[in-house]
N, C-alpha and C positions, 0 to 999 in steps of 0.2 A: 504490500501500499503505499508507503513513505522508503524512498531509499537517499539516504546523502553519504554523496561518495566526494569527499577527500576535500571540506570548505576548508576556505584559509577568510577569517574574515578583519576586518581593520577597526578600530576607533581611528581614525584623524592617523598616526604616524606607531600608533603601537595593532600590533598583530596578537590577536586577540581568540582566534581560534586557528591551527595549525596542520590541517591537514586531517580536518572531524572527520567520520566515515561510523553509521550508525542504519538500522532500519526499522521500519517497527513491519509486521505481518497484518493483514484484518484480524480483529476480534484479538490480537494482543494488549498488552500493559506492558511497556517499557518505559525502565524508572533510568532516569541522570545521575551519576551521584558524585560529589564531588564538595572540595571545601569553597567557602565564599571563594571569588575572583577567578576555578577553573573553568569558565565558561558558562555552564550551564546554560542562564538568560540568555547568555548572546546566542547560544546555539539556536533558543527559540524564535528569537528574533531575525535571526538567516533564516531560521526557514519560512516566518510569514514573512522575508521580506521588508523589516521593518529596517534592518541591519544589514544590507544587502555582502552573501559574500562576493572578495573578486577573483575566485579563482575556484573554482569544482562547480559541480553537480548536482542540484534537490530535481527527486524525483518523485511521483503524486499521484496515484491511481492513473499511470501511465506516463502521463502524462511528465516532459521536461518545465518544470516553473522556475527555472533559477529566476529569470528575468519579469516571471511577471511581476506586476504591482499586488500589495497585498488587497486589495479588494475584488480584484481575477482571483487569488488564493481562495480566499473565503466563501467564492462563488462556486468553488470546485466542491466543498464541503469540509474546510480545516478550519478549527475557530482554537484561537488563542482565547485560554486566561490568564493574565498575571497575576503577577505576586504585588501585596498588598492593597490598601480598597479600592481598587478602582469600579466604585458605583459613579453613578450621579445621584450626589446628596440631598441636593435640593428637593428630586423629585421622591414620590411615595413607589414602597416595592411596585404595585400596579405600573407605575409611570414610564418606570426602570425599564419593564416587560416589556412592556406597549410598544417601547421607542426601541427594544432589542428585535421584536414580530419584525416589523418596516424591515429588515434584511435577512429572515428568511430564505433559504437558495430554494432557485426552480429547482423542480423536478426532486423535490425532497420529498419524507413524509409528512411534513404541515401537521407539525408536533407548538399546539399551542401554549397560551397561557393556562389553560384548566390543565392543559398536561404536568406544566411546571409546578403547577400547585397540588395535583396528584402526588406525583415524585417527593416534592420537598411541604411536608401540606405546613409547617411551621412558619411557611410565605403568604398562606394562604388569611391565616388568622392577622397574621402584619401587613395585608393588604395594602391599607391606609395609611401605614406609617414612615417619613422622612427614612431613607434610606440612611441621612447622618446619626440617626438614633437608633443604628441597627448594633446586633452587639457586632465581633469577629467576625463568630460562624457563623449568623444571620443573611449578613452580607458576602461571605466567603457562595452559600444559597445561592444566593441574590443573581451573583457574579455565573454562577453554573447555570446556573437559570434561565439565565439572559444566553448565555452561549450553547445550549442546548434548543435556543429558538431558531437557533442561525440552521438547526438540521444539520449538521456536522459530521462528516462521518471519523473525523478523527480530532483529538481534543486533546490543544496542550497544554497542561496545566503544568505553571512552575510555584515551584514553592506554596503548595494550599495548604500545606499546615506551619506554616510561620507567625509565630504571634496566636495562636489560638490555645485554647485551657486540650487537658489532655482527657476529655472527655469529649472533649466537638475532635479532637484529633481520631478517635473513635468511631465517630459519627460520619464523618469523613470517607474513612475505611469504608462506613457502610453504604455511601454514597457512589462510591468508586467501583465498588463493586457490583450496583443495580449497574451505572452504566455500563458494564462491560456484559452484566447478561442481556442491556441494553442492543445490546451488535454496536457500542465503543470502541474504536480503538482509540485507548490513551498514552502519554507520552508525555510520561512524570516527570518532575526536577527537583530533587527533594534536599534536605540539610538530615531527613531522621529518616535516619537508612534501617532502621529495622522495622520502620511504620512501613515504608515506600516496599518495602524487599518481600512482607508480607504480602501486595493486593499486585508483586510484580511475577510474567514469565519471569521472564530475560530484565538484567542494567548493563550499561557500560559506565563503570571510572571513569568520570575526567579530572586531572592534572593537569597544570600548565596550556591549557585549546589544547592538549592530547588525548583522544582516547587510551589510557592502561591497560584497562582490562576489559572483559565482553565475554559473561557466562548468565546462564539461569540465575532465575533467580538464589532458589535452594540451596545453590554452590557456595555465590556469593556472602549470603547468611553464614557461611560455615567456610569462610575459605579469612586468610591473612590479607589477602589483599583489600579486602574493605578499612579491617583496623591499621595497613600499614600507609594508602593512601588518604581515606578517611581518617585516620587518626581518633574512633571511635570508640566509645565503649559503649556496647547492649545495652540496655536498661530493658526490663519485663515491662515496666509503666509504660514504655514509647509508645 
């Protein structure tokens, strides 16, 4: 479904991604792991052409999208959920969703706001609340719901557990599983390695803009590479 081949991405003269290659197959959850500054977010921004790579190739659903504009990539069924509280804070929940619904992909399955409310009942309860007054977990639900209204085939989730309580992180894991069950492929960027690897089919470890290791998630859970490259101490509450 997604094929990234040896991309090199720069910020000015800073060479951030140095030949990153990865792939996501249909129905998979794939995780990008790495310390801060390893290149996880830049990889996702490169895929979406928000920070286009200077070299390399990106393929999606049998098309070369390397030189596509972000809106063209979104129309093919690729949605990016960035880290942080990226919602329209002055609008309420339903208004945020209605705005997102306007970008529905032509020929898609036609996911509706009612679908989002069934998937996230809490949002239905909060439909008239301004997004500025939502908790971090509620804003994450709203971001996911808005992305789903674009009817994606593949979701890019950048650091979705950042700033969330352990209880909400556990809920997030359930949401990701539901999306996978809905047939949506997911590329997940995470600092919380244990959380991410429990959800993923495969994982890539990035360091200084390069892929240092790739393996099935179960293998990475038991490997020294996670500890070596990430400095991770696994916590059972993670």
